[in-house]
LUMLUMLUM-505611 format. One record per residue (C-alpha): residue number from 1; z, y, x; residue in three letters. Coordinates in Angstrom, 2 decimals. Example, Ala and Ser with C-alpha at 12.3 -4.5 7.8 and 13.67 -1.06 7.14 Angstrom:
2
<site><num>1</num><up>7.80</up><north>-4.50</north><east>12.30</east><residuo>Ala</residuo></site>
<site><num>2</num><up>7.14</up><north>-1.06</north><east>13.67</east><residuo>Ser</residuo></site>
//
This chain:
278
<site><num>1</num><up>39.99</up><north>52.98</north><east>36.54</east><residuo>Met</residuo></site>
<site><num>2</num><up>38.31</up><north>50.89</north><east>39.26</east><residuo>Ala</residuo></site>
<site><num>3</num><up>40.10</up><north>49.08</north><east>42.10</east><residuo>Ile</residuo></site>
<site><num>4</num><up>38.61</up><north>48.60</north><east>45.61</east><residuo>Cys</residuo></site>
<site><num>5</num><up>40.41</up><north>45.50</north><east>46.86</east><residuo>Lys</residuo></site>
<site><num>6</num><up>38.99</up><north>45.27</north><east>50.44</east><residuo>Pro</residuo></site>
<site><num>7</num><up>39.59</up><north>48.96</north><east>51.14</east><residuo>Gly</residuo></site>
<site><num>8</num><up>37.92</up><north>52.35</north><east>50.66</east><residuo>Pro</residuo></site>
<site><num>9</num><up>34.46</up><north>50.95</north><east>51.50</east><residuo>Phe</residuo></site>
<site><num>10</num><up>34.76</up><north>47.71</north><east>49.54</east><residuo>Gly</residuo></site>
<site><num>11</num><up>33.19</up><north>46.87</north><east>46.21</east><residuo>His</residuo></site>
<site><num>12</num><up>35.11</up><north>48.45</north><east>43.30</east><residuo>Pro</residuo></site>
<site><num>13</num><up>36.31</up><north>46.46</north><east>40.32</east><residuo>Ser</residuo></site>
<site><num>14</num><up>36.68</up><north>48.17</north><east>36.97</east><residuo>Gly</residuo></site>
<site><num>15</num><up>35.29</up><north>51.29</north><east>35.33</east><residuo>Lys</residuo></site>
<site><num>16</num><up>34.20</up><north>54.52</north><east>37.02</east><residuo>Ile</residuo></site>
<site><num>17</num><up>32.84</up><north>57.01</north><east>34.51</east><residuo>Gly</residuo></site>
<site><num>18</num><up>30.24</up><north>55.17</north><east>32.43</east><residuo>Asn</residuo></site>
<site><num>19</num><up>29.73</up><north>52.42</north><east>35.02</east><residuo>Thr</residuo></site>
<site><num>20</num><up>31.58</up><north>49.08</north><east>35.10</east><residuo>Ile</residuo></site>
<site><num>21</num><up>31.87</up><north>47.08</north><east>38.35</east><residuo>Phe</residuo></site>
<site><num>22</num><up>32.70</up><north>43.37</north><east>38.53</east><residuo>Tyr</residuo></site>
<site><num>23</num><up>31.98</up><north>40.12</north><east>40.43</east><residuo>Met</residuo></site>
<site><num>24</num><up>29.59</up><north>37.50</north><east>39.05</east><residuo>Leu</residuo></site>
<site><num>25</num><up>29.57</up><north>34.14</north><east>40.86</east><residuo>Lys</residuo></site>
<site><num>26</num><up>30.53</up><north>35.85</north><east>44.10</east><residuo>Gly</residuo></site>
<site><num>27</num><up>27.99</up><north>38.66</north><east>43.73</east><residuo>Gln</residuo></site>
<site><num>28</num><up>29.06</up><north>42.28</north><east>43.11</east><residuo>Pro</residuo></site>
<site><num>29</num><up>27.32</up><north>43.75</north><east>40.06</east><residuo>Val</residuo></site>
<site><num>30</num><up>27.61</up><north>46.84</north><east>37.90</east><residuo>Cys</residuo></site>
<site><num>31</num><up>26.38</up><north>47.94</north><east>34.49</east><residuo>Arg</residuo></site>
<site><num>32</num><up>26.39</up><north>51.13</north><east>32.48</east><residuo>Ser</residuo></site>
<site><num>33</num><up>28.66</up><north>51.62</north><east>29.50</east><residuo>Asn</residuo></site>
<site><num>34</num><up>27.19</up><north>54.76</north><east>27.92</east><residuo>Gly</residuo></site>
<site><num>35</num><up>26.35</up><north>55.35</north><east>24.29</east><residuo>Lys</residuo></site>
<site><num>36</num><up>22.95</up><north>53.95</north><east>23.34</east><residuo>Pro</residuo></site>
<site><num>37</num><up>20.24</up><north>56.37</north><east>22.24</east><residuo>Gly</residuo></site>
<site><num>38</num><up>17.67</up><north>55.88</north><east>19.51</east><residuo>Lys</residuo></site>
<site><num>39</num><up>16.39</up><north>52.30</north><east>19.53</east><residuo>Val</residuo></site>
<site><num>40</num><up>12.65</up><north>52.01</north><east>20.28</east><residuo>Ser</residuo></site>
<site><num>41</num><up>10.31</up><north>49.43</north><east>18.77</east><residuo>Leu</residuo></site>
<site><num>42</num><up>10.20</up><north>47.56</north><east>22.10</east><residuo>Lys</residuo></site>
<site><num>43</num><up>13.99</up><north>47.45</north><east>22.19</east><residuo>Gln</residuo></site>
<site><num>44</num><up>14.11</up><north>46.10</north><east>18.63</east><residuo>Lys</residuo></site>
<site><num>45</num><up>11.56</up><north>43.44</north><east>19.56</east><residuo>Ala</residuo></site>
<site><num>46</num><up>13.54</up><north>42.52</north><east>22.68</east><residuo>Asn</residuo></site>
<site><num>47</num><up>16.74</up><north>42.21</north><east>20.66</east><residuo>Arg</residuo></site>
<site><num>48</num><up>15.09</up><north>39.97</north><east>18.10</east><residuo>Gln</residuo></site>
<site><num>49</num><up>13.57</up><north>37.84</north><east>20.88</east><residuo>Glu</residuo></site>
<site><num>50</num><up>17.02</up><north>37.41</north><east>22.41</east><residuo>Met</residuo></site>
<site><num>51</num><up>18.55</up><north>36.59</north><east>19.03</east><residuo>Ser</residuo></site>
<site><num>52</num><up>15.91</up><north>33.97</north><east>18.21</east><residuo>Val</residuo></site>
<site><num>53</num><up>16.19</up><north>32.39</north><east>21.68</east><residuo>Ala</residuo></site>
<site><num>54</num><up>19.99</up><north>32.26</north><east>21.48</east><residuo>Met</residuo></site>
<site><num>55</num><up>19.89</up><north>30.70</north><east>18.02</east><residuo>Glu</residuo></site>
<site><num>56</num><up>17.46</up><north>28.06</north><east>19.30</east><residuo>Leu</residuo></site>
<site><num>57</num><up>19.51</up><north>27.18</north><east>22.40</east><residuo>Leu</residuo></site>
<site><num>58</num><up>23.08</up><north>27.36</north><east>21.07</east><residuo>Lys</residuo></site>
<site><num>59</num><up>23.09</up><north>23.80</north><east>19.62</east><residuo>Pro</residuo></site>
<site><num>60</num><up>21.45</up><north>22.50</north><east>22.83</east><residuo>Met</residuo></site>
<site><num>61</num><up>24.31</up><north>23.53</north><east>25.13</east><residuo>Lys</residuo></site>
<site><num>62</num><up>25.33</up><north>20.03</north><east>26.21</east><residuo>Asp</residuo></site>
<site><num>63</num><up>21.75</up><north>19.09</north><east>27.10</east><residuo>Phe</residuo></site>
<site><num>64</num><up>21.02</up><north>22.36</north><east>28.93</east><residuo>Ile</residuo></site>
<site><num>65</num><up>24.19</up><north>22.19</north><east>31.00</east><residuo>Asn</residuo></site>
<site><num>66</num><up>22.83</up><north>18.98</north><east>32.52</east><residuo>Val</residuo></site>
<site><num>67</num><up>19.09</up><north>19.64</north><east>32.53</east><residuo>Ser</residuo></site>
<site><num>68</num><up>19.36</up><north>23.05</north><east>34.26</east><residuo>Phe</residuo></site>
<site><num>69</num><up>22.41</up><north>22.21</north><east>36.38</east><residuo>Lys</residuo></site>
<site><num>70</num><up>20.38</up><north>21.45</north><east>39.52</east><residuo>Met</residuo></site>
<site><num>71</num><up>18.16</up><north>24.54</north><east>39.27</east><residuo>Glu</residuo></site>
<site><num>72</num><up>21.13</up><north>26.86</north><east>38.71</east><residuo>Ser</residuo></site>
<site><num>73</num><up>23.16</up><north>25.43</north><east>41.62</east><residuo>Ala</residuo></site>
<site><num>74</num><up>23.59</up><north>27.96</north><east>44.42</east><residuo>Gly</residuo></site>
<site><num>75</num><up>22.29</up><north>30.87</north><east>42.34</east><residuo>Ser</residuo></site>
<site><num>76</num><up>24.01</up><north>33.60</north><east>40.35</east><residuo>Val</residuo></site>
<site><num>77</num><up>22.51</up><north>32.18</north><east>37.15</east><residuo>Lys</residuo></site>
<site><num>78</num><up>24.10</up><north>29.50</north><east>35.01</east><residuo>Asn</residuo></site>
<site><num>79</num><up>22.14</up><north>26.81</north><east>33.08</east><residuo>Pro</residuo></site>
<site><num>80</num><up>22.17</up><north>28.84</north><east>29.86</east><residuo>His</residuo></site>
<site><num>81</num><up>20.80</up><north>31.93</north><east>31.67</east><residuo>Asn</residuo></site>
<site><num>82</num><up>17.86</up><north>29.88</north><east>32.93</east><residuo>Leu</residuo></site>
<site><num>83</num><up>17.16</up><north>28.28</north><east>29.56</east><residuo>Ala</residuo></site>
<site><num>84</num><up>17.26</up><north>31.68</north><east>27.85</east><residuo>Thr</residuo></site>
<site><num>85</num><up>14.92</up><north>33.23</north><east>30.42</east><residuo>Ser</residuo></site>
<site><num>86</num><up>12.33</up><north>30.44</north><east>30.17</east><residuo>Tyr</residuo></site>
<site><num>87</num><up>12.29</up><north>30.26</north><east>26.40</east><residuo>Asn</residuo></site>
<site><num>88</num><up>12.42</up><north>33.99</north><east>25.72</east><residuo>Lys</residuo></site>
<site><num>89</num><up>9.23</up><north>34.31</north><east>27.77</east><residuo>Lys</residuo></site>
<site><num>90</num><up>7.39</up><north>31.13</north><east>26.79</east><residuo>Gln</residuo></site>
<site><num>91</num><up>8.63</up><north>29.66</north><east>23.50</east><residuo>Ala</residuo></site>
<site><num>92</num><up>8.46</up><north>32.64</north><east>21.14</east><residuo>Leu</residuo></site>
<site><num>93</num><up>5.53</up><north>33.76</north><east>19.04</east><residuo>Thr</residuo></site>
<site><num>94</num><up>4.76</up><north>36.56</north><east>16.60</east><residuo>Gly</residuo></site>
<site><num>95</num><up>5.51</up><north>40.27</north><east>16.58</east><residuo>Asp</residuo></site>
<site><num>96</num><up>8.65</up><north>42.14</north><east>15.56</east><residuo>Tyr</residuo></site>
<site><num>97</num><up>10.11</up><north>41.75</north><east>12.97</east><residuo>Pro</residuo></site>
<site><num>98</num><up>8.58</up><north>38.28</north><east>12.52</east><residuo>Asn</residuo></site>
<site><num>99</num><up>9.27</up><north>36.67</north><east>15.89</east><residuo>Ile</residuo></site>
<site><num>100</num><up>9.86</up><north>32.92</north><east>15.68</east><residuo>Lys</residuo></site>
<site><num>101</num><up>9.97</up><north>29.77</north><east>17.84</east><residuo>Val</residuo></site>
<site><num>102</num><up>6.88</up><north>27.84</north><east>18.90</east><residuo>Asp</residuo></site>
<site><num>103</num><up>8.60</up><north>24.47</north><east>19.26</east><residuo>Tyr</residuo></site>
<site><num>104</num><up>5.71</up><north>22.99</north><east>21.23</east><residuo>Ser</residuo></site>
<site><num>105</num><up>6.41</up><north>25.45</north><east>24.06</east><residuo>Lys</residuo></site>
<site><num>106</num><up>10.19</up><north>25.09</north><east>24.32</east><residuo>Val</residuo></site>
<site><num>107</num><up>11.36</up><north>24.48</north><east>27.91</east><residuo>Val</residuo></site>
<site><num>108</num><up>14.50</up><north>22.37</north><east>28.38</east><residuo>Leu</residuo></site>
<site><num>109</num><up>14.19</up><north>21.45</north><east>32.05</east><residuo>Ser</residuo></site>
<site><num>110</num><up>12.21</up><north>22.29</north><east>35.18</east><residuo>Arg</residuo></site>
<site><num>111</num><up>11.93</up><north>19.99</north><east>38.18</east><residuo>Gly</residuo></site>
<site><num>112</num><up>9.82</up><north>17.93</north><east>40.56</east><residuo>Leu</residuo></site>
<site><num>113</num><up>10.54</up><north>14.46</north><east>39.17</east><residuo>Leu</residuo></site>
<site><num>114</num><up>7.49</up><north>12.83</north><east>37.60</east><residuo>Glu</residuo></site>
<site><num>115</num><up>7.29</up><north>12.72</north><east>33.81</east><residuo>Met</residuo></site>
<site><num>116</num><up>6.28</up><north>9.46</north><east>32.12</east><residuo>Ala</residuo></site>
<site><num>117</num><up>2.90</up><north>9.14</north><east>30.43</east><residuo>Thr</residuo></site>
<site><num>118</num><up>1.91</up><north>7.78</north><east>27.01</east><residuo>Asp</residuo></site>
<site><num>119</num><up>5.07</up><north>9.11</north><east>25.37</east><residuo>Leu</residuo></site>
<site><num>120</num><up>5.38</up><north>8.23</north><east>21.69</east><residuo>Lys</residuo></site>
<site><num>121</num><up>7.98</up><north>8.70</north><east>18.96</east><residuo>Val</residuo></site>
<site><num>122</num><up>8.24</up><north>7.21</north><east>15.49</east><residuo>Ser</residuo></site>
<site><num>123</num><up>10.82</up><north>7.02</north><east>12.72</east><residuo>Lys</residuo></site>
<site><num>124</num><up>12.75</up><north>3.82</north><east>12.09</east><residuo>Ala</residuo></site>
<site><num>125</num><up>15.19</up><north>2.96</north><east>9.32</east><residuo>Ala</residuo></site>
<site><num>126</num><up>18.21</up><north>4.55</north><east>10.99</east><residuo>Asp</residuo></site>
<site><num>127</num><up>16.86</up><north>6.52</north><east>13.94</east><residuo>Gly</residuo></site>
<site><num>128</num><up>13.92</up><north>7.16</north><east>16.24</east><residuo>Leu</residuo></site>
<site><num>129</num><up>11.98</up><north>4.74</north><east>18.39</east><residuo>Gln</residuo></site>
<site><num>130</num><up>10.65</up><north>6.17</north><east>21.68</east><residuo>Leu</residuo></site>
<site><num>131</num><up>8.24</up><north>4.49</north><east>24.07</east><residuo>Ser</residuo></site>
<site><num>132</num><up>6.42</up><north>5.38</north><east>27.30</east><residuo>Trp</residuo></site>
<site><num>133</num><up>4.47</up><north>3.92</north><east>30.19</east><residuo>Asp</residuo></site>
<site><num>134</num><up>7.09</up><north>2.57</north><east>32.60</east><residuo>Ser</residuo></site>
<site><num>135</num><up>4.69</up><north>1.99</north><east>35.50</east><residuo>Gly</residuo></site>
<site><num>136</num><up>5.68</up><north>3.83</north><east>38.71</east><residuo>Met</residuo></site>
<site><num>137</num><up>4.60</up><north>3.46</north><east>42.34</east><residuo>Glu</residuo></site>
<site><num>138</num><up>8.16</up><north>3.83</north><east>43.63</east><residuo>Glu</residuo></site>
<site><num>139</num><up>10.46</up><north>0.99</north><east>42.58</east><residuo>His</residuo></site>
<site><num>140</num><up>13.54</up><north>3.23</north><east>42.82</east><residuo>Ser</residuo></site>
<site><num>141</num><up>12.12</up><north>5.49</north><east>40.11</east><residuo>Ala</residuo></site>
<site><num>142</num><up>12.55</up><north>2.70</north><east>37.57</east><residuo>Leu</residuo></site>
<site><num>143</num><up>16.25</up><north>3.62</north><east>37.51</east><residuo>Asp</residuo></site>
<site><num>144</num><up>15.49</up><north>7.20</north><east>36.41</east><residuo>Asp</residuo></site>
<site><num>145</num><up>17.40</up><north>8.05</north><east>33.25</east><residuo>Ile</residuo></site>
<site><num>146</num><up>15.74</up><north>9.44</north><east>30.14</east><residuo>Met</residuo></site>
<site><num>147</num><up>17.47</up><north>12.34</north><east>28.39</east><residuo>Met</residuo></site>
<site><num>148</num><up>16.57</up><north>12.99</north><east>24.75</east><residuo>Val</residuo></site>
<site><num>149</num><up>17.22</up><north>15.98</north><east>22.54</east><residuo>Leu</residuo></site>
<site><num>150</num><up>16.45</up><north>16.04</north><east>18.82</east><residuo>Val</residuo></site>
<site><num>151</num><up>16.55</up><north>19.56</north><east>17.39</east><residuo>Ser</residuo></site>
<site><num>152</num><up>17.38</up><north>20.02</north><east>13.69</east><residuo>His</residuo></site>
<site><num>153</num><up>16.35</up><north>23.68</north><east>13.14</east><residuo>Pro</residuo></site>
<site><num>154</num><up>17.09</up><north>23.84</north><east>9.42</east><residuo>Thr</residuo></site>
<site><num>155</num><up>20.72</up><north>22.87</north><east>10.15</east><residuo>Arg</residuo></site>
<site><num>156</num><up>20.97</up><north>24.82</north><east>13.43</east><residuo>Lys</residuo></site>
<site><num>157</num><up>22.11</up><north>21.64</north><east>15.10</east><residuo>Arg</residuo></site>
<site><num>158</num><up>20.88</up><north>19.26</north><east>17.80</east><residuo>Ala</residuo></site>
<site><num>159</num><up>21.46</up><north>15.59</north><east>18.65</east><residuo>Ser</residuo></site>
<site><num>160</num><up>21.88</up><north>15.07</north><east>22.40</east><residuo>Thr</residuo></site>
<site><num>161</num><up>21.45</up><north>11.79</north><east>24.29</east><residuo>Phe</residuo></site>
<site><num>162</num><up>22.02</up><north>12.26</north><east>28.02</east><residuo>Leu</residuo></site>
<site><num>163</num><up>21.61</up><north>8.58</north><east>28.93</east><residuo>Asn</residuo></site>
<site><num>164</num><up>19.13</up><north>7.30</north><east>26.36</east><residuo>Ala</residuo></site>
<site><num>165</num><up>17.50</up><north>4.65</north><east>28.57</east><residuo>Gly</residuo></site>
<site><num>166</num><up>16.01</up><north>3.71</north><east>31.94</east><residuo>Arg</residuo></site>
<site><num>167</num><up>12.47</up><north>4.62</north><east>32.90</east><residuo>Arg</residuo></site>
<site><num>168</num><up>11.76</up><north>0.97</north><east>33.67</east><residuo>Gly</residuo></site>
<site><num>169</num><up>12.66</up><north>-0.12</north><east>30.13</east><residuo>Asp</residuo></site>
<site><num>170</num><up>9.59</up><north>1.60</north><east>28.67</east><residuo>Gly</residuo></site>
<site><num>171</num><up>11.36</up><north>2.28</north><east>25.36</east><residuo>Ser</residuo></site>
<site><num>172</num><up>14.65</up><north>3.26</north><east>23.78</east><residuo>Cys</residuo></site>
<site><num>173</num><up>16.19</up><north>3.69</north><east>20.35</east><residuo>Phe</residuo></site>
<site><num>174</num><up>17.85</up><north>6.95</north><east>19.24</east><residuo>Ile</residuo></site>
<site><num>175</num><up>20.38</up><north>6.39</north><east>16.42</east><residuo>Pro</residuo></site>
<site><num>176</num><up>20.66</up><north>9.15</north><east>13.81</east><residuo>Leu</residuo></site>
<site><num>177</num><up>23.59</up><north>8.46</north><east>11.50</east><residuo>Asp</residuo></site>
<site><num>178</num><up>23.35</up><north>11.31</north><east>8.98</east><residuo>Lys</residuo></site>
<site><num>179</num><up>21.30</up><north>10.79</north><east>5.82</east><residuo>Asp</residuo></site>
<site><num>180</num><up>19.59</up><north>14.19</north><east>6.12</east><residuo>Trp</residuo></site>
<site><num>181</num><up>18.51</up><north>13.71</north><east>9.74</east><residuo>Met</residuo></site>
<site><num>182</num><up>15.54</up><north>11.47</north><east>8.99</east><residuo>Leu</residuo></site>
<site><num>183</num><up>14.44</up><north>13.60</north><east>6.04</east><residuo>Lys</residuo></site>
<site><num>184</num><up>14.49</up><north>17.13</north><east>7.43</east><residuo>Glu</residuo></site>
<site><num>185</num><up>12.60</up><north>18.89</north><east>10.22</east><residuo>Gln</residuo></site>
<site><num>186</num><up>13.02</up><north>17.35</north><east>13.69</east><residuo>Met</residuo></site>
<site><num>187</num><up>11.64</up><north>18.56</north><east>17.03</east><residuo>Glu</residuo></site>
<site><num>188</num><up>11.91</up><north>15.96</north><east>19.81</east><residuo>Val</residuo></site>
<site><num>189</num><up>12.16</up><north>16.62</north><east>23.57</east><residuo>Tyr</residuo></site>
<site><num>190</num><up>12.70</up><north>14.40</north><east>26.60</east><residuo>Val</residuo></site>
<site><num>191</num><up>13.08</up><north>14.64</north><east>30.35</east><residuo>Cys</residuo></site>
<site><num>192</num><up>13.98</up><north>12.28</north><east>33.19</east><residuo>Phe</residuo></site>
<site><num>193</num><up>16.73</up><north>12.68</north><east>35.77</east><residuo>Lys</residuo></site>
<site><num>194</num><up>17.13</up><north>10.54</north><east>38.88</east><residuo>Ser</residuo></site>
<site><num>195</num><up>19.98</up><north>8.03</north><east>38.91</east><residuo>Ser</residuo></site>
<site><num>196</num><up>21.74</up><north>10.05</north><east>41.64</east><residuo>Asn</residuo></site>
<site><num>197</num><up>21.27</up><north>13.23</north><east>39.53</east><residuo>Glu</residuo></site>
<site><num>198</num><up>19.62</up><north>15.12</north><east>42.39</east><residuo>Lys</residuo></site>
<site><num>199</num><up>16.18</up><north>15.39</north><east>40.77</east><residuo>Leu</residuo></site>
<site><num>200</num><up>14.93</up><north>16.16</north><east>37.27</east><residuo>Ile</residuo></site>
<site><num>201</num><up>11.52</up><north>16.38</north><east>35.58</east><residuo>Ser</residuo></site>
<site><num>202</num><up>9.96</up><north>19.06</north><east>33.44</east><residuo>Asp</residuo></site>
<site><num>203</num><up>10.81</up><north>18.54</north><east>29.80</east><residuo>Ser</residuo></site>
<site><num>204</num><up>8.16</up><north>17.14</north><east>27.46</east><residuo>Ala</residuo></site>
<site><num>205</num><up>7.68</up><north>17.86</north><east>23.75</east><residuo>Tyr</residuo></site>
<site><num>206</num><up>7.14</up><north>14.68</north><east>21.74</east><residuo>Leu</residuo></site>
<site><num>207</num><up>6.32</up><north>16.49</north><east>18.52</east><residuo>Gly</residuo></site>
<site><num>208</num><up>7.54</up><north>17.37</north><east>15.05</east><residuo>Asn</residuo></site>
<site><num>209</num><up>8.74</up><north>14.92</north><east>12.42</east><residuo>Leu</residuo></site>
<site><num>210</num><up>8.96</up><north>15.73</north><east>8.69</east><residuo>Asn</residuo></site>
<site><num>211</num><up>7.13</up><north>19.05</north><east>9.02</east><residuo>Gly</residuo></site>
<site><num>212</num><up>8.80</up><north>22.47</north><east>8.88</east><residuo>Ala</residuo></site>
<site><num>213</num><up>10.02</up><north>24.59</north><east>5.96</east><residuo>Pro</residuo></site>
<site><num>214</num><up>8.44</up><north>27.94</north><east>5.24</east><residuo>Asp</residuo></site>
<site><num>215</num><up>9.85</up><north>30.96</north><east>7.05</east><residuo>Ser</residuo></site>
<site><num>216</num><up>11.25</up><north>33.86</north><east>4.95</east><residuo>Pro</residuo></site>
<site><num>217</num><up>7.98</up><north>35.74</north><east>5.57</east><residuo>Leu</residuo></site>
<site><num>218</num><up>5.86</up><north>32.77</north><east>4.47</east><residuo>Glu</residuo></site>
<site><num>219</num><up>8.00</up><north>32.32</north><east>1.34</east><residuo>Lys</residuo></site>
<site><num>220</num><up>7.60</up><north>36.00</north><east>0.47</east><residuo>Ala</residuo></site>
<site><num>221</num><up>3.83</up><north>35.84</north><east>1.01</east><residuo>Glu</residuo></site>
<site><num>222</num><up>3.51</up><north>32.77</north><east>-1.22</east><residuo>Lys</residuo></site>
<site><num>223</num><up>5.60</up><north>34.35</north><east>-3.97</east><residuo>Glu</residuo></site>
<site><num>224</num><up>3.50</up><north>37.52</north><east>-3.84</east><residuo>Lys</residuo></site>
<site><num>225</num><up>0.27</up><north>35.50</north><east>-3.91</east><residuo>Tyr</residuo></site>
<site><num>226</num><up>1.50</up><north>33.46</north><east>-6.89</east><residuo>Thr</residuo></site>
<site><num>227</num><up>2.38</up><north>36.62</north><east>-8.85</east><residuo>Gly</residuo></site>
<site><num>228</num><up>-0.98</up><north>38.29</north><east>-8.19</east><residuo>Ile</residuo></site>
<site><num>229</num><up>-2.84</up><north>35.04</north><east>-8.96</east><residuo>Lys</residuo></site>
<site><num>230</num><up>-1.08</up><north>34.79</north><east>-12.35</east><residuo>Ala</residuo></site>
<site><num>231</num><up>-2.06</up><north>38.39</north><east>-13.16</east><residuo>Arg</residuo></site>
<site><num>232</num><up>-5.65</up><north>37.72</north><east>-12.05</east><residuo>Phe</residuo></site>
<site><num>233</num><up>-5.96</up><north>34.67</north><east>-14.31</east><residuo>Val</residuo></site>
<site><num>234</num><up>-4.81</up><north>36.78</north><east>-17.27</east><residuo>Gln</residuo></site>
<site><num>235</num><up>-7.13</up><north>39.70</north><east>-16.44</east><residuo>Val</residuo></site>
<site><num>236</num><up>-10.08</up><north>37.39</north><east>-15.71</east><residuo>Ala</residuo></site>
<site><num>237</num><up>-9.81</up><north>35.71</north><east>-19.11</east><residuo>Ala</residuo></site>
<site><num>238</num><up>-9.67</up><north>39.08</north><east>-20.87</east><residuo>Asp</residuo></site>
<site><num>239</num><up>-12.51</up><north>40.43</north><east>-18.72</east><residuo>Tyr</residuo></site>
<site><num>240</num><up>-14.85</up><north>37.52</north><east>-19.44</east><residuo>Glu</residuo></site>
<site><num>241</num><up>-14.18</up><north>37.77</north><east>-23.17</east><residuo>Lys</residuo></site>
<site><num>242</num><up>-14.67</up><north>41.55</north><east>-23.34</east><residuo>Lys</residuo></site>
<site><num>243</num><up>-17.71</up><north>41.41</north><east>-21.08</east><residuo>Lys</residuo></site>
<site><num>244</num><up>-19.46</up><north>39.48</north><east>-23.83</east><residuo>Met</residuo></site>
<site><num>245</num><up>-18.21</up><north>41.95</north><east>-26.44</east><residuo>Asp</residuo></site>
<site><num>246</num><up>-19.39</up><north>44.88</north><east>-24.28</east><residuo>Tyr</residuo></site>
<site><num>247</num><up>-22.85</up><north>43.36</north><east>-24.04</east><residuo>Ala</residuo></site>
<site><num>248</num><up>-22.95</up><north>43.44</north><east>-27.83</east><residuo>Glu</residuo></site>
<site><num>249</num><up>-21.77</up><north>47.05</north><east>-27.87</east><residuo>Gly</residuo></site>
<site><num>250</num><up>-18.54</up><north>46.23</north><east>-29.70</east><residuo>Val</residuo></site>
<site><num>251</num><up>-15.97</up><north>47.87</north><east>-27.37</east><residuo>Ile</residuo></site>
<site><num>252</num><up>-15.73</up><north>51.29</north><east>-25.69</east><residuo>Gly</residuo></site>
<site><num>253</num><up>-17.07</up><north>51.52</north><east>-22.16</east><residuo>Ser</residuo></site>
<site><num>254</num><up>-14.09</up><north>53.38</north><east>-20.61</east><residuo>Lys</residuo></site>
<site><num>255</num><up>-11.53</up><north>50.69</north><east>-21.41</east><residuo>Ala</residuo></site>
<site><num>256</num><up>-13.93</up><north>48.02</north><east>-20.21</east><residuo>Phe</residuo></site>
<site><num>257</num><up>-14.55</up><north>49.84</north><east>-16.92</east><residuo>Arg</residuo></site>
<site><num>258</num><up>-10.80</up><north>50.00</north><east>-16.27</east><residuo>His</residuo></site>
<site><num>259</num><up>-10.47</up><north>46.28</north><east>-16.95</east><residuo>Leu</residuo></site>
<site><num>260</num><up>-13.47</up><north>45.51</north><east>-14.75</east><residuo>Glu</residuo></site>
<site><num>261</num><up>-12.01</up><north>47.58</north><east>-11.91</east><residuo>Lys</residuo></site>
<site><num>262</num><up>-8.68</up><north>45.75</north><east>-12.06</east><residuo>Glu</residuo></site>
<site><num>263</num><up>-10.51</up><north>42.42</north><east>-12.14</east><residuo>Tyr</residuo></site>
<site><num>264</num><up>-12.48</up><north>43.30</north><east>-8.99</east><residuo>Gln</residuo></site>
<site><num>265</num><up>-9.44</up><north>44.64</north><east>-7.12</east><residuo>Val</residuo></site>
<site><num>266</num><up>-7.37</up><north>41.53</north><east>-7.87</east><residuo>Leu</residuo></site>
<site><num>267</num><up>-10.26</up><north>39.21</north><east>-6.99</east><residuo>Arg</residuo></site>
<site><num>268</num><up>-10.82</up><north>40.88</north><east>-3.62</east><residuo>Asp</residuo></site>
<site><num>269</num><up>-7.09</up><north>40.98</north><east>-2.85</east><residuo>Lys</residuo></site>
<site><num>270</num><up>-6.68</up><north>37.26</north><east>-3.50</east><residuo>Leu</residuo></site>
<site><num>271</num><up>-9.62</up><north>36.49</north><east>-1.23</east><residuo>Ala</residuo></site>
<site><num>272</num><up>-7.96</up><north>38.10</north><east>1.80</east><residuo>His</residuo></site>
<site><num>273</num><up>-4.19</up><north>38.02</north><east>1.34</east><residuo>Met</residuo></site>
<site><num>274</num><up>-1.95</up><north>35.40</north><east>3.00</east><residuo>Pro</residuo></site>
<site><num>275</num><up>0.12</up><north>32.90</north><east>1.03</east><residuo>Gly</residuo></site>
<site><num>276</num><up>-2.68</up><north>30.72</north><east>-0.33</east><residuo>Lys</residuo></site>
<site><num>277</num><up>-1.73</up><north>27.09</north><east>-0.96</east><residuo>Pro</residuo></site>
<site><num>278</num><up>-2.91</up><north>24.89</north><east>1.87</east><residuo>Ser</residuo></site>
//
């Protein structure tokens, strides 16, 4: 049952038939509540895109709540809505069912504040060392604050540093206190916010550290390649031996033709299939 608080012509609140009415940040909205039909391929792809984007952004909540706070102010969207929208459109790659994150295209802030140049990151004994060109025309900009996020995808975690350093310092140190942090995959992002928190820059991707593990698809492809390669080595050795015997007329031609056919099929398959060692 829906309730119209202001009167008979006001916006209802609740359920009418298969439609649900409610208020979202002061804006009246409604959505359907019917039974879903057969899921199309596009719907499956959209669902996987949303799932991958949500998994990426969930550990980044503290960072996103600050980095998208200014853009979401005065709108019906919250910081997480904005982050999801940007990254679902820009940071995903591949086709269903193998959609994954392109970490170089992840967006963690949007704004007009200038980003620093000559950004660099390197591993130290117990953390990361970041540096950048601190030169700016406006003296007040030297007080801009650097925000740093280190994503740990294999652990589905993120290390957030909302006040890592001042723009004028030209460098900062990011402590990472877990033993695994400096050994496993890291994706590093930064942005600047003004000292009065009224402006923010676009985020910048500083790069990957320690590489990335194989995806489930890549693991499966490598396992399949390894199995076929082992069979090919066995068949090739038998083929080469019997090819010499066949030339001498020792073996029957039918068995040899079957062996030769398998040899050629496996050879051609290995030449074109994914999963080869890099």
